[in-house]
NUFIMI-275987 format. One line per field, with one value per residue (C-alpha): x, y, z; residue in one letter. Coordinates in nm, 2 decimals. Example, Ala and Ser with C-alpha at 12.3 -4.5 7.8 and 13.67 -1.06 7.14 Angstrom:
2
c1: (1.23 1.37)
c2: (-0.45 -0.11)
c3: (0.78 0.71)
aa: (A S)
! end
This chain:
810
c1: (9.05 9.29 9.33 9.59 9.70 9.82 10.11 10.13 9.87 9.64 9.33 9.29 9.35 9.36 9.38 9.13 9.36 9.53 9.46 9.51 9.86 10.05 10.16 9.94 10.18 10.35 10.11 10.20 10.04 9.87 9.76 9.39 9.08 9.02 9.24 9.00 9.12 9.44 9.75 9.99 10.28 10.51 10.80 11.03 11.39 11.71 11.77 12.13 12.07 11.87 11.73 11.34 11.49 11.63 11.38 11.07 11.20 10.99 10.67 10.66 10.45 10.18 9.79 9.49 9.20 8.92 8.65 8.42 8.17 7.99 7.72 7.44 7.45 7.29 7.07 7.00 6.92 7.27 7.49 7.76 8.04 8.34 8.46 8.47 8.47 8.53 8.75 8.56 8.58 8.61 8.21 8.12 8.28 8.13 8.05 8.30 8.52 8.66 8.80 9.07 9.33 9.58 9.44 9.58 9.40 9.32 9.19 8.94 8.94 8.59 8.58 8.45 8.68 8.82 9.00 9.36 9.46 9.82 9.97 10.28 10.39 10.62 10.98 11.24 11.29 11.61 11.94 11.96 12.18 12.57 12.75 12.99 12.71 12.50 12.58 12.55 12.16 12.30 12.40 12.15 12.01 11.69 11.46 11.13 10.90 10.82 10.50 10.43 10.07 9.98 9.69 9.78 9.64 9.35 9.54 9.31 9.02 9.02 8.78 8.96 8.87 8.96 8.92 8.81 9.07 9.19 9.27 9.57 9.63 9.62 9.27 9.15 9.14 9.45 9.28 8.95 8.81 8.58 8.61 8.45 8.22 8.06 8.15 8.01 8.04 8.00 8.12 8.28 8.44 8.78 8.74 8.54 8.39 8.49 8.36 8.28 7.88 7.79 7.67 7.89 7.88 7.56 7.38 7.34 7.46 7.76 7.89 7.87 7.93 8.30 8.40 8.36 8.56 8.59 8.82 8.90 9.03 9.19 9.28 9.59 9.82 10.03 9.85 9.89 10.29 10.35 10.69 10.48 10.27 10.53 10.54 10.08 10.10 10.36 10.33 9.98 10.10 10.32 9.97 9.80 10.02 10.05 9.69 9.65 9.98 9.88 9.89 9.91 10.30 10.45 10.72 11.09 10.89 10.62 10.87 11.06 10.79 10.70 11.02 11.10 10.78 10.89 11.23 10.94 10.82 11.17 11.27 10.95 11.08 11.43 11.34 11.12 11.36 11.61 11.35 11.27 11.61 11.70 11.33 11.54 11.83 11.69 11.43 11.49 11.22 11.38 11.04 10.98 11.34 11.31 10.99 11.15 11.47 11.21 10.98 11.33 11.46 11.07 11.12 11.49 11.31 11.08 11.28 11.51 11.21 11.07 11.41 11.44 11.07 11.17 11.47 11.32 10.93 10.90 11.27 11.26 11.63 11.78 12.14 12.38 12.29 12.04 12.39 12.48 12.13 12.16 12.56 12.37 12.08 12.34 12.58 12.28 12.16 12.42 12.65 12.86 13.14 13.14 13.22 13.52 13.63 13.61 13.81 14.08 14.16 14.18 14.45 14.81 14.90 14.60 14.80 14.89 14.46 14.33 14.04 14.21 14.22 13.82 13.74 13.99 13.73 13.42 13.51 13.60 13.29 13.08 13.21 13.42 13.73 13.87 13.86 13.92 14.26 14.31 14.39 14.58 14.81 14.89 14.97 15.25 15.39 15.40 15.59 15.79 15.84 15.47 15.52 15.49 15.22 15.03 15.08 14.95 14.61 14.52 14.63 14.32 14.17 14.16 14.10 13.81 13.50 13.18 12.88 12.78 12.48 12.59 12.83 12.72 12.90 12.71 12.62 12.85 13.12 13.10 13.15 13.48 13.62 13.53 13.64 14.00 13.98 13.89 14.15 14.41 14.29 14.37 14.69 14.82 14.73 14.78 15.16 15.14 15.20 15.00 15.15 15.32 15.03 14.76 14.46 14.54 14.56 14.20 14.15 14.23 13.98 13.70 13.79 13.73 13.39 13.48 13.23 13.44 13.67 13.34 13.21 13.45 13.38 13.03 12.99 13.15 12.84 12.59 12.32 12.26 12.10 12.46 12.63 12.38 12.55 12.88 12.87 12.71 12.92 13.25 13.09 12.77 12.83 12.57 12.23 11.97 11.64 11.44 11.78 11.82 11.57 11.79 12.14 11.92 11.77 12.10 12.29 12.00 12.13 12.45 12.47 12.21 12.37 12.08 12.18 11.89 11.51 11.52 11.29 10.98 11.24 11.43 11.11 11.04 11.29 11.32 10.97 11.09 11.40 11.12 10.88 10.61 10.47 10.14 10.32 10.58 10.25 10.10 10.40 10.45 10.09 10.15 10.45 10.41 10.26 10.03 9.88 10.11 10.34 10.16 9.84 10.15 10.34 10.06 9.91 10.25 10.24 9.96 10.02 10.33 10.09 10.20 9.89 9.59 9.61 9.53 9.20 8.98 8.68 8.43 8.48 8.80 9.11 9.38 9.49 9.14 9.11 9.42 9.36 9.05 9.18 9.44 9.22 8.98 9.25 9.32 8.91 9.02 9.23 9.09 9.32 9.46 9.12 9.11 9.39 9.17 8.89 9.15 9.23 8.77 8.82 9.08 8.90 8.64 8.48 8.39 8.57 8.26 8.06 8.32 8.35 7.99 7.98 8.33 8.23 7.96 8.12 8.37 8.32 8.18 8.38 8.32 8.14 8.51 8.56 8.19 8.22 8.49 8.35 8.02 8.22 8.35 8.04 7.89 8.16 8.12 7.69 7.67 7.30 7.25 7.51 7.47 7.12 7.28 7.58 7.32 7.08 7.34 7.48 7.14 7.05 7.38 7.36 7.00 7.07 7.32 7.08 7.25 6.94 7.08 7.36 7.07 6.84 7.11 7.20 6.90 6.83 7.11 6.97 6.63 6.41 6.13 6.00 6.34 6.36 5.94 6.08 6.34 6.14 5.86 6.16 6.29 5.93 5.85 6.22 6.09 5.78 6.02 6.23 6.07 6.35 6.44 6.81 7.04 6.87 7.14 7.07 6.73 6.67 6.91 6.70 6.59 6.44 6.55 6.22 5.97 6.12 5.83 5.60 5.70 6.00 5.84 5.63 5.95 6.12 5.81 5.74 6.07 6.01 5.74 5.96 6.20 5.89 5.82 6.13 6.19 5.86 5.67 5.37 5.11 5.32 5.39 5.06 4.97 5.20 5.06 4.73 4.87 5.09 4.72 4.52 4.71 4.72 5.08 5.12 5.09 4.71 4.96 5.10 4.76 4.75 5.12 5.04 4.74 4.92 5.15 4.84 4.78 5.08 4.87 4.59 4.72 4.92 4.79 4.73 4.44 4.69 4.46 4.12 3.81 3.78 4.13 4.00 3.72 3.97 4.15 3.78 3.69 4.09 4.02 3.66 3.80 4.12 3.89 3.55 3.79 3.82 3.59 3.48 3.70 3.99 3.90 3.89 4.18 4.46 4.32 4.67 4.52 4.17 4.30 4.53 4.10 3.99 4.23 4.21 3.86 3.87 4.11 3.98 3.62 3.83 4.04 3.71 3.50 3.85 3.81 3.42 3.51 3.76 3.62 3.29 3.48 3.65 3.33 3.08 3.39)
c2: (13.13 12.99 12.65 12.34 12.14 11.77 11.69 11.35 11.17 10.89 10.74 10.40 10.07 9.82 9.44 9.35 9.26 9.60 9.83 10.20 10.25 10.50 10.84 11.13 11.28 11.66 11.96 12.29 12.57 12.70 13.05 13.06 12.86 13.01 12.82 12.56 12.35 12.45 12.28 12.41 12.15 12.14 11.96 11.83 11.69 11.84 11.91 11.84 11.45 11.36 10.96 10.91 10.71 11.10 11.31 11.09 11.04 11.34 11.19 10.83 10.67 10.75 10.80 10.61 10.81 10.60 10.76 10.52 10.32 10.41 10.32 10.59 10.71 10.93 11.17 11.38 11.32 11.25 11.20 10.92 10.83 10.72 10.46 10.11 10.19 9.95 10.10 10.10 9.85 9.86 9.82 10.23 10.52 10.70 11.04 11.38 11.12 10.96 10.58 10.56 10.76 10.91 11.24 11.57 11.70 12.13 12.14 12.46 12.59 12.72 13.09 12.97 12.99 12.58 12.40 12.36 12.00 11.87 11.82 11.77 12.14 12.18 12.11 12.42 12.51 12.30 12.54 12.60 12.32 12.47 12.40 12.15 11.95 11.85 11.54 11.49 11.35 11.01 10.95 10.96 10.69 10.58 10.51 10.48 10.59 10.33 10.26 10.05 9.94 10.13 10.10 9.80 9.72 9.49 9.14 8.90 8.66 8.99 9.31 9.63 9.66 9.94 9.81 9.97 10.25 10.05 10.23 10.45 10.41 10.73 10.86 10.82 11.20 11.35 11.64 11.41 11.13 10.88 10.75 11.00 11.17 11.08 11.21 11.31 11.38 11.55 11.40 11.69 11.72 11.59 11.66 11.52 11.82 11.60 11.80 11.63 11.65 11.68 11.35 11.10 10.75 10.65 10.92 11.13 11.53 11.61 11.90 12.27 12.43 12.50 12.17 12.09 12.18 12.09 11.90 11.92 11.56 11.56 11.28 11.20 11.51 11.44 11.52 11.88 11.88 12.07 11.89 11.51 11.68 11.54 11.22 11.18 11.28 11.13 10.85 10.83 10.88 10.56 10.37 10.46 10.31 10.00 9.96 10.02 9.74 9.48 9.19 9.00 9.00 8.72 8.54 8.79 9.02 9.10 9.07 9.30 9.60 9.51 9.57 9.91 10.02 9.96 10.12 10.40 10.46 10.44 10.76 10.97 10.88 10.89 11.27 11.39 11.34 11.52 11.83 11.79 11.75 12.08 12.31 12.15 12.28 12.60 12.64 12.95 12.78 12.54 12.40 12.35 12.22 11.91 11.80 11.84 11.63 11.39 11.33 11.26 10.99 10.85 10.87 10.73 10.47 10.39 10.37 10.12 9.94 9.91 9.82 9.50 9.41 9.47 9.25 9.02 8.96 9.20 9.06 8.70 8.70 8.42 8.23 8.40 8.76 8.78 8.92 9.08 9.29 9.30 9.45 9.69 9.76 9.80 10.07 10.27 10.34 10.32 10.59 10.70 10.66 10.88 11.20 11.00 10.93 11.30 11.40 11.15 11.14 11.56 11.54 11.59 11.22 10.98 10.69 10.92 11.01 10.92 10.80 10.60 10.25 10.32 10.40 10.11 9.86 10.02 9.95 9.58 9.56 9.66 9.41 9.76 9.56 9.75 10.13 9.93 9.79 10.19 10.32 10.05 10.09 10.48 10.26 10.04 10.33 10.55 10.21 10.01 9.80 9.61 9.61 9.21 9.23 9.49 9.27 8.94 9.12 9.29 8.95 8.78 9.05 9.06 8.65 8.64 8.50 8.68 8.57 8.82 8.85 8.73 8.45 8.07 7.94 7.74 7.74 7.46 7.58 7.86 7.70 7.54 7.86 8.01 7.75 7.74 8.11 8.07 7.82 8.02 8.31 8.09 7.98 8.31 8.39 8.10 8.17 8.46 8.70 8.99 8.95 9.33 9.45 9.47 9.63 9.38 9.11 9.24 9.27 8.95 8.79 8.96 8.79 8.49 8.58 8.61 8.70 8.86 9.08 9.21 9.25 9.49 9.69 9.74 10.16 10.13 9.88 10.07 9.86 9.47 9.44 9.60 9.33 9.09 9.18 9.16 8.86 8.65 8.78 8.66 8.34 8.23 8.40 8.09 8.24 8.15 8.33 8.06 8.08 8.48 8.46 8.22 8.42 8.73 8.67 8.54 8.87 9.07 8.93 8.88 9.24 9.42 9.18 9.26 9.60 9.73 9.64 9.62 9.90 9.92 9.96 9.62 9.45 9.57 9.44 9.11 9.01 9.13 8.87 8.64 8.69 8.74 8.98 9.07 9.15 9.42 9.59 9.54 9.70 10.00 10.05 10.07 10.27 10.50 10.83 10.79 10.52 10.64 10.35 10.04 10.13 10.15 9.85 9.64 9.71 9.65 9.30 9.20 9.31 9.03 8.77 8.72 8.83 8.62 8.40 8.71 8.81 9.00 8.82 9.14 9.23 9.34 9.17 9.38 9.61 9.70 9.80 9.93 10.17 10.26 10.43 10.62 10.79 10.82 11.00 11.20 11.37 11.53 11.75 12.04 11.93 11.59 11.53 11.48 11.14 11.01 10.93 10.70 10.51 10.46 10.35 10.06 9.99 9.67 9.57 9.91 10.16 10.29 10.32 10.52 10.79 10.83 10.90 11.12 11.29 11.47 11.59 11.80 12.18 12.34 12.67 12.79 12.70 12.57 12.31 12.23 12.18 11.88 11.76 11.72 11.59 11.28 11.15 11.22 11.00 10.74 10.77 10.89 11.04 11.13 11.25 11.44 11.59 11.68 11.88 12.11 12.13 12.30 12.51 12.62 12.72 12.89 13.12 13.17 13.31 13.55 13.64 13.49 13.36 13.29 13.05 12.93 12.87 12.70 12.41 12.35 12.25 12.03 11.85 11.80 11.95 12.06 12.23 12.45 12.53 12.67 12.85 13.04 13.10 13.27 13.47 13.56 13.71 13.91 14.04 14.10 14.28 14.50 14.62 14.58 14.41 14.05 13.95 13.67 13.70 13.48 13.18 13.21 13.27 12.91 12.75 12.50 12.14 12.23 12.47 12.14 12.08 12.29 12.43 12.77 12.75 12.69 13.02 13.20 13.05 13.13 13.48 13.59 13.43 13.70 13.97 13.86 13.86 14.17 14.33 14.15 14.39 14.01 14.15 13.89 13.57 13.76 13.77 13.40 13.35 13.61 13.44 13.12 13.14 13.33 13.03 12.79 12.80 12.75 13.14 13.21 13.40 13.67 13.73 13.74 14.14 14.15 13.99 14.15 14.49 14.36 14.32 14.73 14.81 14.51 14.62 14.99 14.88 15.12 14.75 14.49 14.23 14.04 13.86 13.93 13.56 13.63 13.93 13.78 13.57 13.87 14.00 13.63 13.65 14.00 13.93 13.62 13.82 14.02 13.88 13.70 13.99 14.15 14.52 14.58 14.44 14.63 14.95 14.90 14.99 15.29 15.19 14.85 15.01 15.24 14.95 14.72 15.04 15.11 14.73 14.79 15.06 14.91 14.56 14.77 14.99 14.70 14.49 14.76 14.80 14.42 14.39 14.67 14.52 14.14 14.33 14.51 14.19 13.99 14.25 14.25)
c3: (12.83 12.81 12.60 12.60 12.33 12.43 12.17 12.04 12.18 11.98 11.92 12.12 11.94 12.19 12.24 12.47 12.74 12.72 12.99 12.92 13.13 12.97 13.18 13.00 12.74 12.86 12.76 12.63 12.60 12.31 12.21 12.24 12.19 11.91 11.72 11.78 11.45 11.41 11.50 11.78 11.80 12.12 12.11 12.39 12.47 12.35 12.00 12.00 12.00 11.72 11.82 11.91 12.24 12.36 12.18 12.32 12.64 12.85 12.64 12.86 12.56 12.39 12.56 12.40 12.36 12.31 12.04 11.94 11.99 12.39 12.60 12.70 13.09 13.36 13.32 12.99 12.62 12.43 12.68 12.71 12.85 12.78 13.03 12.94 12.56 12.19 11.94 11.63 11.40 11.04 11.04 10.97 11.06 11.33 11.25 11.16 11.06 11.40 11.23 11.49 11.46 11.62 11.79 12.01 12.27 12.39 12.70 12.74 13.11 13.23 13.35 13.67 13.97 13.99 14.26 14.12 14.01 13.96 13.66 13.45 13.43 13.11 13.09 13.01 12.66 12.54 12.45 12.14 11.90 11.86 11.51 11.64 11.83 11.50 11.35 11.00 10.87 10.75 11.08 11.30 11.49 11.42 11.69 11.80 12.11 12.40 12.42 12.75 12.76 12.45 12.26 11.98 11.63 11.60 11.59 11.36 11.53 11.76 11.75 11.89 12.24 12.52 12.88 13.18 13.35 13.66 13.96 13.94 13.55 13.35 13.24 12.81 12.86 13.02 13.32 13.30 13.59 13.43 13.78 13.93 13.68 13.38 13.05 12.70 12.41 12.06 11.75 11.46 11.14 11.26 11.62 11.94 12.20 12.55 12.88 13.18 13.30 13.67 13.71 13.91 13.87 13.95 13.77 14.10 14.12 14.29 14.17 14.06 13.69 13.84 13.84 13.47 13.27 12.85 12.61 12.23 12.15 11.77 11.56 11.31 11.45 11.19 10.89 11.04 11.01 10.67 10.59 10.63 10.30 10.08 10.25 10.24 9.87 9.69 9.86 9.65 9.34 9.38 9.59 9.26 9.03 9.26 9.18 8.85 8.73 8.53 8.75 8.45 8.57 8.72 8.84 8.82 8.67 8.92 9.15 8.97 8.99 9.38 9.46 9.29 9.42 9.74 9.67 9.58 9.89 10.02 9.82 9.95 10.33 10.23 10.01 10.29 10.60 10.42 10.41 10.78 10.89 10.65 10.85 11.22 11.13 11.03 11.30 11.57 11.77 12.00 12.09 11.73 11.63 11.90 11.71 11.38 11.44 11.68 11.34 11.17 11.39 11.34 10.96 10.96 11.17 10.94 10.66 10.80 10.90 10.52 10.39 10.63 10.53 10.10 10.16 10.35 10.26 9.92 9.74 9.96 9.92 9.88 10.06 9.94 9.87 10.15 10.30 10.07 10.10 10.49 10.40 10.21 10.49 10.77 10.50 10.43 10.74 11.00 10.89 11.17 10.98 10.73 10.93 11.12 10.79 10.69 10.96 10.93 10.60 10.67 10.90 10.83 10.96 10.91 11.04 11.35 11.35 11.72 11.55 11.25 11.40 11.50 11.10 10.96 11.21 11.15 10.80 10.84 11.10 10.82 10.53 10.28 10.27 9.98 10.15 10.50 10.30 10.12 10.45 10.63 10.31 10.48 10.80 10.58 10.42 10.77 10.99 10.73 11.02 11.02 10.60 10.66 10.93 10.68 10.36 10.52 10.67 10.35 10.16 10.38 10.38 9.95 9.94 10.22 9.96 9.97 9.81 9.48 9.36 8.97 9.09 8.99 9.23 9.46 9.82 9.87 9.68 9.87 10.18 10.08 9.93 10.32 10.51 10.34 10.42 10.75 10.81 10.73 10.95 11.23 11.11 11.09 11.39 11.63 11.48 11.65 11.29 11.45 11.80 11.77 11.65 11.90 11.62 11.31 11.57 11.66 11.32 11.28 11.51 11.35 11.05 11.24 11.39 11.73 11.92 12.19 11.98 11.71 12.07 12.18 11.92 12.07 12.06 11.76 11.61 11.79 11.75 11.76 11.45 11.31 11.54 11.39 10.97 11.13 11.30 11.01 10.79 10.96 11.08 10.88 10.54 10.38 10.66 10.48 10.51 10.79 11.08 11.07 11.33 11.58 11.52 11.54 11.90 12.03 11.88 12.06 12.39 12.35 12.26 12.55 12.79 12.99 13.01 12.90 12.73 12.36 12.24 11.98 11.71 11.85 11.88 11.53 11.41 11.53 11.44 11.10 11.15 11.26 10.93 11.16 10.97 11.12 11.38 11.24 11.15 11.46 11.65 11.37 11.42 11.82 11.79 11.47 11.52 11.23 11.02 10.71 10.74 10.80 10.59 10.24 10.42 10.44 10.07 9.92 10.12 10.04 9.66 9.72 9.81 10.19 10.41 10.27 10.57 10.80 10.76 11.04 11.21 11.30 10.89 10.60 10.61 10.75 10.42 10.36 10.76 10.76 10.46 10.59 10.87 10.73 10.45 10.73 10.91 10.59 10.53 10.89 10.68 10.45 10.17 10.20 10.21 9.82 9.89 10.13 9.81 9.63 9.92 9.98 9.61 9.62 9.98 9.80 10.07 10.23 10.11 9.94 10.32 10.45 10.21 10.15 10.55 10.53 10.25 10.40 10.66 10.41 10.49 10.20 10.22 9.86 9.62 9.39 9.67 9.67 9.25 9.36 9.64 9.34 9.13 9.31 9.36 9.07 8.88 9.19 9.13 9.48 9.35 9.72 9.82 9.52 9.65 9.95 9.86 9.63 9.89 10.09 9.85 9.74 10.08 10.14 9.89 9.96 10.27 10.08 9.85 9.57 9.37 9.07 9.20 9.44 9.16 8.98 9.31 9.32 9.00 9.03 9.34 9.07 9.47 9.31 9.66 9.66 9.31 9.35 9.67 9.48 9.20 9.41 9.54 9.20 9.06 9.48 9.32 8.99 9.15 9.40 9.12 8.79 8.65 8.71 8.81 8.70 8.33 8.19 8.36 8.35 7.96 7.93 8.18 7.87 8.01 8.38 8.41 8.35 8.70 8.88 8.81 8.95 8.73 8.43 8.49 8.58 8.22 8.05 8.23 8.12 7.77 7.74 7.81 7.57 7.27 7.41 7.38 7.05 6.95 6.84 7.04 6.89 7.00 7.35 7.35 7.35 7.57 7.85 7.80 7.80 8.20 8.26 8.15 8.29 8.58 8.70 8.79 9.16 9.22 9.39 9.03 8.82 8.90 8.76 8.45 8.38 8.42 8.17 7.88 7.92 7.70 7.46 7.46 7.40 7.08 6.74 6.57 6.77 6.88 7.15 6.97 7.10 7.22 7.40 7.53 7.66 7.85 7.97 8.14 8.30 8.45 8.60 8.78 8.90 9.04 9.18 9.31 9.57 9.73 9.97 9.96 10.23 10.10 9.78 9.81 10.13 9.83 9.57 9.39 9.30 9.26 8.96 8.77 8.83 8.63 8.38 8.30 8.27 8.06 7.86 7.77 7.68 7.46 7.36 7.24 7.08 6.82 6.75 6.71 6.46 6.31 6.31 6.17 5.92 5.80 5.77 5.60 5.31)
aa: (M T A W L L A G S R V G R A N T D T A L S D P P A R L A P A A S T A A T G Q Q N D G G A G D P S C R S P R S A Y G A R G G S V G V A L P H C R R S G P G R G R R R L T G L R G A G P R Q P P P G G A G G G R S A A R V Q R P R Q P Q P E R S S P S P S P A P A P E G P R Q R R R F R G E R P R L P R T G G A P R A P S P G R A P R L G R R R R G E A P V V P G A D P A A R Q L C F A W G P A E V L V C E T L F G R R G T G E G G P S A S R V F V V R K D Q D I Y I Q T L R K L F N E S H G I F I G L Q R S E E E L V G K S R K A Q L V Q V S K N Y R S V I R A C M E D M H Q A A F S A R D P A L Q S Q Y S T Q V S I L S A M E L I W N L C E I L F V E A A A A G P L L L R L L D W V R L H V C D V D N M V R E V L S S E N P S K H K L F W N V V D V F V L Q G R M D E A R H L L S K E A S A N P T S V N M Y K I L D D L M K K M P V P S L G N T Q T L T E M E L K W Q H W H E E C Q R Y L Q D G T F A S N S H M E S I C K I L L G D E D A I L E K K E L M T T W Y H F L V T R L L Y S H P T V K P M E L R F Y A Q S S M D L F L G G E S S P E P L D T I L M A A F E F E M H Q V I K E C S I A L S N W W F V A H L T D L L D H C K L L Q S H N L Y F G S N M R E F L L L E Y A S G L F S H H S L W Q L G V D Y F D H C P E Y G R V Y L E L H I E R I P L N T E Q K A L K V L R I C E Q R Q M H E Q V R S I C K I M A M K A L R N N R L G S A L S W S I R A K D A A F A T L I S D R F L K D Y C E R G C F S D L D L I D N L G P S M L L S D R L T F L G K Y R E F H R L Y G E K R F S E A A K L L L M L M T A H I A P C S F W M T L L T D A L P L L E Q K E V V F S A E Q T Y E L M R C L E D L T A G K S D K Q K F Q D D V E T M K V E M L R L A L A R N L A R V I V K E G T L E G S)
! end
C-alpha cells in the first residue's frame, strides 16, 4: 500500500473570520505505511538559495488541519465530521494530546481501484549546490513563508475557530473532500486517523468501498527533526531557570537578568542554526539539503525577531542607546559585506577592485566608520590626487557625533553637535568639494541623510529595516522608541516602492516597531512552523510584566495558552515529553489538568520508562494516574507470565483484586511445578501482604516453607494449622496444605498435639464431605492421598495420646 507524507502542514488555529484558503502543500512519497509513527521529511526549493522566501516557494502557504471538538454526524456510532470545526481552547486537550499543534498527514491509498484524482506532482529534485554557489552562513537573509489565509493564534477576547470551507478553497486535509463526503476520525497519542465514510452530506450512502481513503494527520512535525533537539533541550533549562529566578530583584537588576535570559535564548537559536547549516552543507540528498536550508533561514528569522524584541521590549532602550542597539542588530543580521571585505582585501590592489566602493558604502550604511576610513586610506595611497578629498571626508566621518552608552551628554547636547556637523557636511557638498569623485560625493550625501542617495544603495542594504536604521543614523540619531513606528512604515514604503508586497517577516518586524507585542506573537504563530518561539518569547515578555492586559476570555492568559500548546506538542515525541512535564508544571491554571490527560497516553514500552512516568506522577501526587500506570504494567507482566513483576506492580497500585488474581497464579504455578518462583519478592512482602487475603496466604505459606526448611517443625506446624483454620486459603488448595502436613505427622518426635490433630481431621473431613461419591472415586491419586492422610493422622493421634498419657502418669 502506497503511503504519502504531507510535509509542513499545520493544525488549525484560526480567527473567526479566517477561512482555510491556503493551497495544499506538496505531497512527497514516503517509504511505506509501516512507518506510521516515524517522520519522513521532504523538502522543496533550490538548496543554493538560503532564504525562506525561496525555500518556501513550493509550499505556497500552510495548510490548516482542524483537529479539535467536532460535531457528530451521520449513521454509525462514533463517526464525526470535520466541517465547521472549532479550535480547541485551553479548557481541555483532546484525547491523544492534540492540543492544537502543527501537523503532517500521510495518506494511505486503499487496495481497491479508485477513480484518479488530480493532485500536485512532486517537483524535480534540485541540482546539488556547487562550492562557489554557497554563501556564508552569516550572510543568509532570514525570511518566513507567506501565509495568506493561514490559521491564526487566538486574539484577546476571541476564541479560536475555523469557519466552513467555502467553494473553491483548499480542503482541511489535502486529498479529502468533506463537502462531498462526511469524514470520521479517531484520536491517537500523537496522530489522528481520518477517513472518508460512505455517507454524503445528508447521511445517505453514495459510494462503494473503493471511493474511501484513509489519512493520518500528525502534529508538531518539527519536533521530529533531529537537529532541532538542541533547541528544545537547551531552551528548556533556560526556561526553568527563569521560572525559578528570584522575583525579589527589581529595577536595573531585574532588567539585566531578563536581558541575559533573552541573550541565552538567542545563543541557543544561533547554536542550533550553525548545526543546521553544517548538516545542510554535508547532506548529499538534495531534498534533505533543501529542508535543512529552509530551517536555517527560519532560525535566522527567529533570531532576528527575538533580537529586535529584546531591544524594544526587554531592554527597553531609550533614545540615544536605542540607535546603537539597532545598529548592532543590523550588523549582526545583515552580514553580506564580510565576504566582499575578504575578497577585496585579499586582492593585490584593493582600491582597484570592482567591489571596493561597494564595501566602503556598506560600511558607511552600517555606521562602521573606522573600517570605512581604513579602506579609504588605501584609496588615498593609490590616488595622490584624491588626498585632499580623502582628508576632508575622513575628518567628517571621524567627527560624526554618535551617542554612546557610557556618555553622560544629554540628548539636547547630542542634537546640537549633530546639527553643527550636519551643516559642515552640507557646506562641503554645496562647495563641490567632492564633485570630481562621484563615490565620495555619494558618501557625503549619505552622511547628510539624503534618502535618494541612500536608496541608490538599495541592493547593498537588501532589506527595508537596514534602510530604516541607516536613515535614522544620518537623519534622526536621537529617535525615541515611540517614534519608530512612523519611520518604520515610511521606510518600508520607500524601500519596497510598490514593487513587492510585505512578507510575513516584514509584518512581524513592523508590529514590533509599532510596539504591538500581541500582534508580534500572533503573526509569529501564523508564520512559524512550531510553538517554540511564541511560547518562550511570550513567557519572557510576561516576566517583563508587559502582557498583563492580554487575557483570553475562554481560559488562561496568553502565556499559559501558548505554553500548553507547546508542551502538548512535546508529548507526542518519544523522549521530549519529559520536557513538556516541566512546562505544564509552570502553567498554574490548566497545567495539571493537561499533564494528567497527556501522561496517561504515553506509551509504556519498557519498565524503565514506566518507572520514570510513575516517579513524575508520584512527585505530583497524581494518585489516579499512579494506579492506572501500575495496573497497565501489571497486566503486561501477567500476559508475559512474569508473575513477580506483575505482583510488584499490583502491590504498588494497591489493587487488591489484581493482587488476589496474581496470588492465585503463584499458587497454581506452585502446584504444577512444586516450587515457587520469585522467592525474593515473596520473602520480602512485609506489610504489603495485607493488601488481600490471598496475598496474605501466599506470604504466610511461603513462610511455612521457610520454617520447614530451617527444621523449625513446631512453628511450621502451628502456622500450617492457622492457615487451615483461618479460612484464608482457597478451598482448592486445602489438599495441598494437608499433604504438606504429612512429613510433619511422620516425624520421629510428635509435632502436632492431640487438639491440633483433631483440627486437621476436621479439615480433612470437611474437604471430603463436600464432594459427591462419584467425584471421590474419579481420581485414584486423590483417594490415595486421603487414605494416607487418615492413616497418618490416626497414627499421630495414637502417638500423642500415649505421649500425653505417659506425661500425665508421671
